[in-house]
Biopython code that builds the backbone (N, CA, C, O; Angstrom):
import numpy as np
from Bio.PDB.StructureBuilder import StructureBuilder

atoms = [
    (1, "MET", "N", (56.049, -45.707, -21.459)),
    (1, "MET", "CA", (57.245, -45.957, -20.458)),
    (1, "MET", "C", (57.153, -45.794, -19.157)),
    (1, "MET", "O", (57.878, -46.450, -18.410)),
    (2, "ARG", "N", (56.089, -44.735, -18.592)),
    (2, "ARG", "CA", (55.594, -44.272, -17.323)),
    (2, "ARG", "C", (54.928, -45.744, -16.953)),
    (2, "ARG", "O", (55.434, -46.230, -15.941)),
    (3, "ILE", "N", (53.967, -46.497, -17.526)),
    (3, "ILE", "CA", (53.610, -47.603, -17.034)),
    (3, "ILE", "C", (54.342, -48.643, -16.957)),
    (3, "ILE", "O", (53.902, -49.496, -16.186)),
    (4, "PHE", "N", (55.492, -48.934, -17.580)),
    (4, "PHE", "CA", (56.713, -49.804, -17.447)),
    (4, "PHE", "C", (57.244, -49.627, -16.022)),
    (4, "PHE", "O", (57.344, -50.519, -15.179)),
    (5, "VAL", "N", (57.565, -48.347, -15.886)),
    (5, "VAL", "CA", (58.417, -47.803, -14.520)),
    (5, "VAL", "C", (57.385, -47.984, -13.473)),
    (5, "VAL", "O", (57.750, -48.636, -12.494)),
    (6, "THR", "N", (56.430, -47.634, -13.480)),
    (6, "THR", "CA", (55.256, -47.868, -12.417)),
    (6, "THR", "C", (54.854, -49.383, -12.224)),
    (6, "THR", "O", (54.412, -49.684, -11.115)),
    (7, "ALA", "N", (54.958, -50.354, -13.169)),
    (7, "ALA", "CA", (55.066, -51.685, -12.789)),
    (7, "ALA", "C", (56.183, -52.189, -12.003)),
    (7, "ALA", "O", (56.175, -52.927, -11.018)),
    (8, "LEU", "N", (57.200, -51.614, -12.669)),
    (8, "LEU", "CA", (58.558, -52.017, -12.087)),
    (8, "LEU", "C", (58.758, -51.611, -10.491)),
    (8, "LEU", "O", (59.294, -52.347, -9.663)),
    (9, "VAL", "N", (58.286, -50.452, -10.259)),
    (9, "VAL", "CA", (57.916, -50.040, -8.825)),
    (9, "VAL", "C", (57.167, -50.785, -8.041)),
    (9, "VAL", "O", (57.576, -51.048, -6.910)),
    (10, "ALA", "N", (55.976, -51.248, -8.479)),
    (10, "ALA", "CA", (55.012, -52.011, -7.918)),
    (10, "ALA", "C", (55.678, -53.398, -7.609)),
    (10, "ALA", "O", (55.685, -53.851, -6.465)),
    (11, "ALA", "N", (56.162, -53.965, -8.533)),
    (11, "ALA", "CA", (56.698, -55.156, -8.487)),
    (11, "ALA", "C", (58.185, -55.223, -7.509)),
    (11, "ALA", "O", (58.483, -56.284, -6.961)),
    (12, "SER", "N", (58.902, -54.212, -7.389)),
    (12, "SER", "CA", (59.664, -54.157, -6.199)),
    (12, "SER", "C", (59.099, -53.928, -4.922)),
    (12, "SER", "O", (59.698, -54.327, -3.923)),
    (13, "ALA", "N", (58.153, -53.409, -4.846)),
    (13, "ALA", "CA", (57.424, -53.098, -3.603)),
    (13, "ALA", "C", (56.847, -54.430, -2.875)),
    (13, "ALA", "O", (56.959, -54.676, -1.674)),
    (14, "LEU", "N", (56.130, -55.334, -3.964)),
    (14, "LEU", "CA", (55.680, -56.475, -3.436)),
    (14, "LEU", "C", (56.691, -57.596, -3.239)),
    (14, "LEU", "O", (56.344, -58.576, -2.581)),
    (15, "SER", "N", (57.970, -57.526, -3.782)),
    (15, "SER", "CA", (59.147, -58.438, -3.449)),
    (15, "SER", "C", (60.128, -58.069, -2.321)),
    (15, "SER", "O", (61.306, -58.410, -2.219)),
    (16, "THR", "N", (59.295, -57.194, -1.380)),
    (16, "THR", "CA", (60.233, -56.730, -0.087)),
    (16, "THR", "C", (60.818, -58.091, 0.632)),
    (16, "THR", "O", (62.011, -58.227, 0.907)),
    (17, "GLY", "N", (59.863, -59.021, 0.882)),
    (17, "GLY", "CA", (60.238, -60.152, 1.674)),
    (17, "GLY", "C", (61.493, -60.822, 0.887)),
    (17, "GLY", "O", (62.445, -61.176, 1.583)),
    (18, "ALA", "N", (61.551, -61.001, -0.396)),
    (18, "ALA", "CA", (62.742, -61.634, -1.068)),
    (18, "ALA", "C", (64.053, -60.726, -0.896)),
    (18, "ALA", "O", (65.132, -61.317, -0.860)),
    (19, "PHE", "N", (64.029, -59.310, -0.787)),
    (19, "PHE", "CA", (64.882, -58.508, -0.329)),
    (19, "PHE", "C", (65.289, -58.791, 0.859)),
    (19, "PHE", "O", (66.519, -58.769, 0.907)),
    (20, "ALA", "N", (64.782, -59.057, 1.872)),
    (20, "ALA", "CA", (64.938, -59.436, 3.454)),
    (20, "ALA", "C", (65.907, -60.425, 3.436)),
    (20, "ALA", "O", (66.986, -60.365, 4.025)),
    (21, "ALA", "N", (65.384, -61.610, 2.542)),
    (21, "ALA", "CA", (66.153, -62.832, 2.532)),
    (21, "ALA", "C", (67.164, -62.855, 1.732)),
    (21, "ALA", "O", (67.635, -63.974, 1.528)),
    (22, "GLU", "N", (67.723, -61.847, 1.135)),
    (22, "GLU", "CA", (68.772, -61.665, 0.310)),
    (22, "GLU", "C", (69.770, -60.693, 0.585)),
    (22, "GLU", "O", (70.990, -60.844, 0.515)),
    (23, "GLY", "N", (69.011, -59.499, 0.962)),
    (23, "GLY", "CA", (69.988, -58.464, 1.219)),
    (23, "GLY", "C", (69.988, -57.937, 2.779)),
    (23, "GLY", "O", (69.533, -58.599, 3.712)),
    (24, "ALA", "N", (70.423, -56.975, 2.868)),
    (24, "ALA", "CA", (70.738, -56.243, 4.175)),
    (24, "ALA", "C", (70.471, -54.787, 4.332)),
    (24, "ALA", "O", (70.652, -54.024, 3.383)),
    (25, "VAL", "N", (70.019, -54.341, 5.568)),
    (25, "VAL", "CA", (69.737, -52.850, 5.645)),
    (25, "VAL", "C", (70.116, -52.598, 6.975)),
    (25, "VAL", "O", (69.771, -53.255, 7.957)),
    (26, "LEU", "N", (70.866, -51.581, 6.952)),
    (26, "LEU", "CA", (71.482, -50.768, 8.530)),
    (26, "LEU", "C", (71.101, -49.570, 8.564)),
    (26, "LEU", "O", (70.827, -49.021, 7.497)),
    (27, "LYS", "N", (70.968, -48.738, 10.006)),
    (27, "LYS", "CA", (70.934, -47.336, 10.377)),
    (27, "LYS", "C", (72.377, -47.351, 10.912)),
    (27, "LYS", "O", (72.861, -48.183, 11.679)),
    (28, "LEU", "N", (72.924, -46.367, 10.411)),
    (28, "LEU", "CA", (74.133, -45.618, 10.939)),
    (28, "LEU", "C", (74.213, -44.881, 12.329)),
    (28, "LEU", "O", (73.108, -44.392, 12.563)),
    (29, "LYS", "N", (75.036, -44.645, 13.249)),
    (29, "LYS", "CA", (74.544, -43.559, 14.378)),
    (29, "LYS", "C", (75.030, -42.440, 14.198)),
    (29, "LYS", "O", (75.038, -41.569, 15.068)),
    (30, "ALA", "N", (75.649, -42.266, 12.692)),
    (30, "ALA", "CA", (75.926, -40.816, 11.885)),
    (30, "ALA", "C", (75.684, -40.942, 10.587)),
    (30, "ALA", "O", (75.502, -42.063, 10.112)),
    (31, "PRO", "N", (75.649, -40.000, 9.941)),
    (31, "PRO", "CA", (75.497, -40.331, 8.433)),
    (31, "PRO", "C", (76.708, -40.646, 7.831)),
    (31, "PRO", "O", (77.736, -40.022, 8.093)),
    (32, "ALA", "N", (76.652, -41.816, 6.830)),
    (32, "ALA", "CA", (77.839, -42.098, 6.096)),
    (32, "ALA", "C", (78.718, -41.063, 5.309)),
    (32, "ALA", "O", (78.268, -40.248, 4.503)),
    (33, "LYS", "N", (79.844, -41.190, 5.606)),
    (33, "LYS", "CA", (80.906, -40.348, 4.867)),
    (33, "LYS", "C", (80.839, -40.541, 3.194)),
    (33, "LYS", "O", (80.974, -39.575, 2.442)),
    (34, "ALA", "N", (80.664, -41.609, 2.818)),
    (34, "ALA", "CA", (80.648, -42.128, 1.248)),
    (34, "ALA", "C", (78.939, -42.694, 0.950)),
    (34, "ALA", "O", (78.140, -43.183, 1.748)),
    (35, "PRO", "N", (78.834, -42.477, -0.117)),
    (35, "PRO", "CA", (77.533, -42.652, -0.382)),
    (35, "PRO", "C", (77.460, -44.308, -1.029)),
    (35, "PRO", "O", (76.379, -44.772, -1.391)),
    (36, "THR", "N", (78.651, -45.046, -1.107)),
    (36, "THR", "CA", (78.909, -46.343, -1.586)),
    (36, "THR", "C", (79.762, -47.119, -0.993)),
    (36, "THR", "O", (80.798, -46.568, -0.620)),
    (37, "LEU", "N", (79.619, -48.511, -0.738)),
    (37, "LEU", "CA", (80.918, -49.230, -0.151)),
    (37, "LEU", "C", (80.665, -50.663, -0.798)),
    (37, "LEU", "O", (79.557, -51.197, -0.858)),
    (38, "ILE", "N", (81.779, -51.172, -1.242)),
    (38, "ILE", "CA", (81.786, -52.732, -1.670)),
    (38, "ILE", "C", (82.439, -53.508, -0.517)),
    (38, "ILE", "O", (83.618, -53.389, -0.182)),
    (39, "GLN", "N", (81.601, -54.255, 0.006)),
    (39, "GLN", "CA", (81.988, -55.260, 1.173)),
    (39, "GLN", "C", (81.803, -56.524, 0.976)),
    (39, "GLN", "O", (80.639, -56.857, 1.196)),
    (40, "ASP", "N", (82.624, -57.525, 0.583)),
    (40, "ASP", "CA", (82.324, -58.717, 0.462)),
    (40, "ASP", "C", (81.610, -59.291, -0.878)),
    (40, "ASP", "O", (81.028, -60.361, -1.054)),
    (41, "GLY", "N", (81.848, -58.251, -1.729)),
    (41, "GLY", "CA", (81.164, -58.519, -2.959)),
    (41, "GLY", "C", (79.619, -57.913, -2.921)),
    (41, "GLY", "O", (78.971, -58.057, -3.958)),
    (42, "ALA", "N", (79.121, -57.393, -2.047)),
    (42, "ALA", "CA", (78.088, -56.501, -1.654)),
    (42, "ALA", "C", (78.172, -55.101, -2.204)),
    (42, "ALA", "O", (79.268, -54.577, -2.007)),
    (43, "MET", "N", (77.312, -54.387, -2.826)),
    (43, "MET", "CA", (77.197, -53.201, -2.927)),
    (43, "MET", "C", (76.333, -52.390, -2.086)),
    (43, "MET", "O", (75.123, -52.393, -2.316)),
    (44, "TRP", "N", (76.823, -51.680, -1.116)),
    (44, "TRP", "CA", (76.205, -51.052, -0.030)),
    (44, "TRP", "C", (75.904, -49.522, -0.680)),
    (44, "TRP", "O", (76.874, -49.022, -1.250)),
    (45, "ARG", "N", (74.829, -48.835, -0.656)),
    (45, "ARG", "CA", (74.046, -47.728, -1.136)),
    (45, "ARG", "C", (73.877, -46.811, 0.165)),
    (45, "ARG", "O", (73.091, -47.327, 0.960)),
    (46, "CYS", "N", (74.292, -45.854, 0.501)),
    (46, "CYS", "CA", (73.808, -45.216, 1.489)),
    (46, "CYS", "C", (73.284, -43.679, 1.478)),
    (46, "CYS", "O", (73.833, -42.920, 0.679)),
    (47, "ASN", "N", (72.272, -43.185, 2.303)),
    (47, "ASN", "CA", (71.544, -42.123, 1.875)),
    (47, "ASN", "C", (71.438, -41.664, 3.284)),
    (47, "ASN", "O", (70.708, -42.317, 4.030)),
    (48, "GLY", "N", (72.103, -40.570, 3.773)),
    (48, "GLY", "CA", (72.412, -40.079, 4.926)),
    (48, "GLY", "C", (73.010, -41.292, 6.135)),
    (48, "GLY", "O", (74.162, -41.718, 6.217)),
    (49, "ASP", "N", (71.964, -41.616, 6.899)),
    (49, "ASP", "CA", (72.373, -42.730, 7.851)),
    (49, "ASP", "C", (71.533, -44.031, 7.648)),
    (49, "ASP", "O", (71.458, -44.890, 8.526)),
    (50, "ILE", "N", (71.053, -44.104, 6.720)),
    (50, "ILE", "CA", (70.358, -45.709, 6.101)),
    (50, "ILE", "C", (71.199, -46.032, 4.883)),
    (50, "ILE", "O", (71.245, -45.366, 3.849)),
    (51, "CYS", "N", (71.957, -47.318, 5.192)),
    (51, "CYS", "CA", (72.590, -47.958, 4.089)),
    (51, "CYS", "C", (71.931, -49.446, 3.830)),
    (51, "CYS", "O", (71.507, -50.164, 4.735)),
    (52, "ALA", "N", (71.921, -49.788, 2.384)),
    (52, "ALA", "CA", (71.286, -50.964, 2.085)),
    (52, "ALA", "C", (71.986, -51.630, 1.028)),
    (52, "ALA", "O", (72.287, -50.964, 0.037)),
    (53, "ALA", "N", (72.297, -52.874, 1.088)),
    (53, "ALA", "CA", (72.534, -53.626, -0.013)),
    (53, "ALA", "C", (71.712, -54.773, -0.300)),
    (53, "ALA", "O", (71.445, -55.615, 0.557)),
    (54, "PRO", "N", (71.254, -54.825, -1.646)),
    (54, "PRO", "CA", (70.335, -55.592, -2.352)),
    (54, "PRO", "C", (70.529, -57.151, -2.377)),
    (54, "PRO", "O", (69.655, -57.994, -2.581)),
    (55, "GLN", "N", (71.779, -57.339, -2.141)),
    (55, "GLN", "CA", (72.139, -58.901, -2.248)),
    (55, "GLN", "C", (73.507, -59.000, -1.402)),
    (55, "GLN", "O", (74.432, -58.198, -1.535)),
    (56, "VAL", "N", (73.511, -60.047, -0.551)),
    (56, "VAL", "CA", (74.798, -60.088, 0.242)),
    (56, "VAL", "C", (74.908, -61.571, 0.402)),
    (56, "VAL", "O", (74.030, -62.416, 0.223)),
    (57, "LYS", "N", (76.543, -61.775, 0.889)),
    (57, "LYS", "CA", (76.683, -63.323, 1.057)),
    (57, "LYS", "C", (76.184, -64.010, 2.230)),
    (57, "LYS", "O", (75.948, -63.257, 3.175)),
    (58, "SER", "N", (75.967, -65.206, 2.415)),
    (58, "SER", "CA", (75.379, -65.594, 3.588)),
    (58, "SER", "C", (76.434, -66.150, 4.603)),
    (58, "SER", "O", (77.063, -67.205, 4.518)),
    (59, "LEU", "N", (76.483, -65.122, 5.659)),
    (59, "LEU", "CA", (77.734, -64.705, 6.676)),
    (59, "LEU", "C", (76.892, -64.693, 8.064)),
    (59, "LEU", "O", (75.732, -64.304, 8.198)),
    (60, "PRO", "N", (77.832, -65.259, 9.155)),
    (60, "PRO", "CA", (76.714, -64.850, 10.377)),
    (60, "PRO", "C", (76.547, -63.597, 10.657)),
    (60, "PRO", "O", (77.539, -62.867, 10.649)),
    (61, "VAL", "N", (75.371, -63.111, 10.939)),
    (61, "VAL", "CA", (74.761, -61.694, 10.932)),
    (61, "VAL", "C", (75.843, -60.809, 11.918)),
    (61, "VAL", "O", (76.067, -59.632, 11.637)),
    (62, "GLY", "N", (76.496, -61.458, 13.092)),
    (62, "GLY", "CA", (77.356, -60.669, 13.942)),
    (62, "GLY", "C", (78.776, -60.197, 13.121)),
    (62, "GLY", "O", (79.240, -59.063, 13.001)),
    (63, "ARG", "N", (79.294, -61.513, 12.593)),
    (63, "ARG", "CA", (80.385, -61.120, 11.617)),
    (63, "ARG", "C", (80.247, -60.393, 10.231)),
    (63, "ARG", "O", (81.207, -59.959, 9.595)),
    (64, "ALA", "N", (78.950, -60.316, 9.849)),
    (64, "ALA", "CA", (78.485, -59.368, 8.735)),
    (64, "ALA", "C", (78.484, -57.999, 9.157)),
    (64, "ALA", "O", (78.663, -57.124, 8.309)),
    (65, "CYS", "N", (78.270, -57.648, 10.586)),
    (65, "CYS", "CA", (77.977, -56.380, 11.128)),
    (65, "CYS", "C", (79.311, -55.851, 11.297)),
    (65, "CYS", "O", (79.614, -54.813, 10.710)),
    (66, "ARG", "N", (80.316, -56.577, 12.190)),
    (66, "ARG", "CA", (81.510, -56.395, 12.250)),
    (66, "ARG", "C", (82.349, -55.789, 11.129)),
    (66, "ARG", "O", (83.003, -54.754, 11.256)),
    (67, "LYS", "N", (82.288, -56.378, 10.245)),
    (67, "LYS", "CA", (82.826, -56.059, 8.584)),
    (67, "LYS", "C", (82.223, -54.905, 8.251)),
    (67, "LYS", "O", (83.066, -54.175, 7.731)),
    (68, "VAL", "N", (81.019, -54.316, 8.307)),
    (68, "VAL", "CA", (80.626, -53.322, 7.452)),
    (68, "VAL", "C", (80.857, -52.421, 8.626)),
    (68, "VAL", "O", (81.564, -51.521, 8.174)),
    (69, "ALA", "N", (80.638, -52.191, 9.877)),
    (69, "ALA", "CA", (81.176, -51.433, 10.951)),
    (69, "ALA", "C", (82.599, -50.816, 10.861)),
    (69, "ALA", "O", (82.864, -49.615, 10.917)),
    (70, "ALA", "N", (83.470, -51.853, 10.711)),
    (70, "ALA", "CA", (84.940, -51.398, 10.642)),
    (70, "ALA", "C", (84.986, -50.431, 9.178)),
    (70, "ALA", "O", (85.831, -49.538, 9.118)),
    (71, "GLU", "N", (84.290, -50.599, 8.323)),
    (71, "GLU", "CA", (84.194, -49.563, 7.166)),
    (71, "GLU", "C", (83.470, -48.199, 7.471)),
    (71, "GLU", "O", (84.118, -47.159, 7.590)),
    (72, "LEU", "N", (82.251, -48.239, 7.580)),
    (72, "LEU", "CA", (81.267, -47.369, 8.014)),
    (72, "LEU", "C", (80.902, -46.672, 9.367)),
    (72, "LEU", "O", (80.077, -45.768, 9.503)),
    (73, "GLY", "N", (81.560, -47.173, 10.209)),
    (73, "GLY", "CA", (81.192, -46.567, 11.590)),
    (73, "GLY", "C", (80.273, -47.141, 12.332)),
    (73, "GLY", "O", (79.735, -48.154, 11.884)),
    (74, "ALA", "N", (79.909, -46.661, 13.551)),
    (74, "ALA", "CA", (78.898, -47.318, 14.472)),
    (74, "ALA", "C", (77.517, -47.322, 13.956)),
    (74, "ALA", "O", (76.855, -46.504, 13.318)),
    (75, "ILE", "N", (77.240, -48.755, 14.534)),
    (75, "ILE", "CA", (75.581, -48.805, 13.575)),
    (75, "ILE", "C", (74.697, -48.985, 14.955)),
    (75, "ILE", "O", (74.987, -49.499, 16.035)),
    (76, "ALA", "N", (73.665, -48.437, 14.540)),
    (76, "ALA", "CA", (72.208, -48.312, 15.424)),
    (76, "ALA", "C", (71.558, -49.570, 15.322)),
    (76, "ALA", "O", (71.291, -50.253, 16.311)),
    (77, "THR", "N", (71.263, -49.937, 14.004)),
    (77, "THR", "CA", (70.282, -51.366, 13.655)),
    (77, "THR", "C", (70.809, -51.681, 12.685)),
    (77, "THR", "O", (71.309, -50.961, 11.820)),
    (78, "PHE", "N", (70.719, -53.180, 12.764)),
    (78, "PHE", "CA", (71.528, -54.024, 11.466)),
    (78, "PHE", "C", (70.316, -55.167, 11.111)),
    (78, "PHE", "O", (69.818, -55.884, 11.979)),
    (79, "ASN", "N", (69.942, -55.203, 9.693)),
    (79, "ASN", "CA", (69.159, -56.659, 9.591)),
    (79, "ASN", "C", (69.933, -56.973, 8.283)),
    (79, "ASN", "O", (70.287, -56.216, 7.379)),
    (80, "TYR", "N", (70.091, -58.301, 8.444)),
    (80, "TYR", "CA", (70.987, -59.008, 7.582)),
    (80, "TYR", "C", (70.285, -60.263, 6.994)),
    (80, "TYR", "O", (70.187, -61.253, 7.718)),
    (81, "ARG", "N", (69.777, -60.288, 5.696)),
    (81, "ARG", "CA", (69.064, -61.479, 5.442)),
    (81, "ARG", "C", (67.894, -61.929, 6.097)),
    (81, "ARG", "O", (67.619, -63.120, 6.243)),
    (82, "GLY", "N", (67.249, -61.042, 6.467)),
    (82, "GLY", "CA", (66.180, -61.129, 7.360)),
    (82, "GLY", "C", (66.219, -61.340, 8.624)),
    (82, "GLY", "O", (65.255, -61.913, 9.132)),
    (83, "GLU", "N", (67.170, -60.993, 9.324)),
    (83, "GLU", "CA", (67.922, -61.654, 10.594)),
    (83, "GLU", "C", (67.997, -60.038, 11.147)),
    (83, "GLU", "O", (68.533, -59.167, 10.461)),
    (84, "GLU", "N", (67.355, -59.745, 12.550)),
    (84, "GLU", "CA", (67.652, -58.444, 13.095)),
    (84, "GLU", "C", (68.744, -58.908, 14.328)),
    (84, "GLU", "O", (68.831, -59.919, 15.026)),
    (85, "LEU", "N", (69.467, -57.743, 14.238)),
    (85, "LEU", "CA", (70.760, -57.931, 15.372)),
    (85, "LEU", "C", (70.062, -57.356, 16.657)),
    (85, "LEU", "O", (69.462, -56.285, 16.570)),
    (86, "ASP", "N", (70.117, -57.970, 17.726)),
    (86, "ASP", "CA", (69.950, -57.322, 18.845)),
    (86, "ASP", "C", (70.557, -56.484, 19.753)),
    (86, "ASP", "O", (71.714, -56.322, 19.366)),
    (87, "ALA", "N", (70.289, -55.679, 21.085)),
    (87, "ALA", "CA", (71.011, -54.682, 21.582)),
    (87, "ALA", "C", (72.441, -55.113, 21.755)),
    (87, "ALA", "O", (73.375, -54.346, 21.523)),
    (88, "ALA", "N", (72.605, -56.393, 22.181)),
    (88, "ALA", "CA", (74.153, -57.087, 22.633)),
    (88, "ALA", "C", (74.572, -57.403, 21.205)),
    (88, "ALA", "O", (75.799, -57.324, 21.147)),
    (89, "GLY", "N", (74.169, -57.652, 20.311)),
    (89, "GLY", "CA", (74.783, -57.927, 19.110)),
    (89, "GLY", "C", (75.403, -56.553, 18.408)),
    (89, "GLY", "O", (76.459, -56.435, 17.786)),
    (90, "ILE", "N", (74.576, -55.732, 18.661)),
    (90, "ILE", "CA", (74.862, -54.426, 18.186)),
    (90, "ILE", "C", (75.829, -53.615, 19.010)),
    (90, "ILE", "O", (76.358, -52.538, 18.734)),
    (91, "ALA", "N", (75.950, -54.424, 20.160)),
    (91, "ALA", "CA", (77.134, -53.488, 20.929)),
    (91, "ALA", "C", (78.595, -54.364, 20.546)),
    (91, "ALA", "O", (79.695, -53.828, 20.412)),
    (92, "ASP", "N", (78.353, -55.635, 20.427)),
    (92, "ASP", "CA", (79.657, -56.255, 19.864)),
    (92, "ASP", "C", (79.892, -55.931, 18.607)),
    (92, "ASP", "O", (81.055, -56.072, 18.229)),
    (93, "CYS", "N", (78.907, -55.432, 17.653)),
    (93, "CYS", "CA", (79.380, -55.073, 16.511)),
    (93, "CYS", "C", (80.222, -53.940, 16.587)),
    (93, "CYS", "O", (81.275, -53.967, 15.951)),
    (94, "ASN", "N", (79.874, -52.771, 17.383)),
    (94, "ASN", "CA", (80.308, -51.574, 17.290)),
    (94, "ASN", "C", (82.026, -51.732, 17.910)),
    (94, "ASN", "O", (82.867, -50.834, 17.883)),
    (95, "THR", "N", (82.186, -52.937, 18.371)),
    (95, "THR", "CA", (83.538, -52.806, 18.839)),
    (95, "THR", "C", (84.625, -52.704, 17.830)),
    (95, "THR", "O", (85.762, -52.291, 18.053)),
    (96, "ALA", "N", (84.048, -53.217, 16.450)),
    (96, "ALA", "CA", (84.892, -52.901, 15.341)),
    (96, "ALA", "C", (84.754, -51.754, 14.524)),
    (96, "ALA", "O", (85.197, -51.587, 13.388)),
    (97, "ALA", "N", (84.019, -50.896, 15.307)),
    (97, "ALA", "CA", (83.477, -49.772, 14.272)),
    (97, "ALA", "C", (84.779, -48.568, 14.295)),
    (97, "ALA", "O", (85.459, -48.385, 15.305)),
    (98, "LYS", "N", (84.924, -48.018, 13.369)),
    (98, "LYS", "CA", (85.924, -46.862, 13.008)),
    (98, "LYS", "C", (85.718, -45.742, 13.657)),
    (98, "LYS", "O", (84.623, -45.183, 13.598)),
    (99, "PRO", "N", (86.900, -45.176, 14.480)),
    (99, "PRO", "CA", (86.314, -44.198, 15.319)),
    (99, "PRO", "C", (85.736, -42.651, 14.831)),
    (99, "PRO", "O", (85.245, -41.885, 15.660)),
]
sb = StructureBuilder()
sb.init_structure("model")
sb.init_model(0)
sb.init_chain("A")
sb.init_seg("    ")
for serial, (resi, resn, name, xyz) in enumerate(atoms, 1):
    if name == "N":
        sb.init_residue(resn, " ", resi, " ")
    sb.init_atom(name, np.array(xyz, "f"), 0.0, 1.0, " ", f" {name:<3s}", serial, name[0])
structure = sb.get_structure()
């Protein structure tokens, strides 16, 4: 059983590129208040101020960021389907953030 788990973890580590193309990762400015969020059918899991979703819809990165920020709060970094949001995009995204 340990060999199976080890192989699964190794395969997962090798498929990081596939995760980036399908999923999203963000860093919040403050720790998440809830450990999970379902947004547009994507399951976001948060641990402290880092949240990730293994598979997300294909949306424009700015729109996706605003939708998540409206639920989770101000965002420091946002990578969506392999596209990193720049500083101007983060500033725009955070206009939708919960207070």
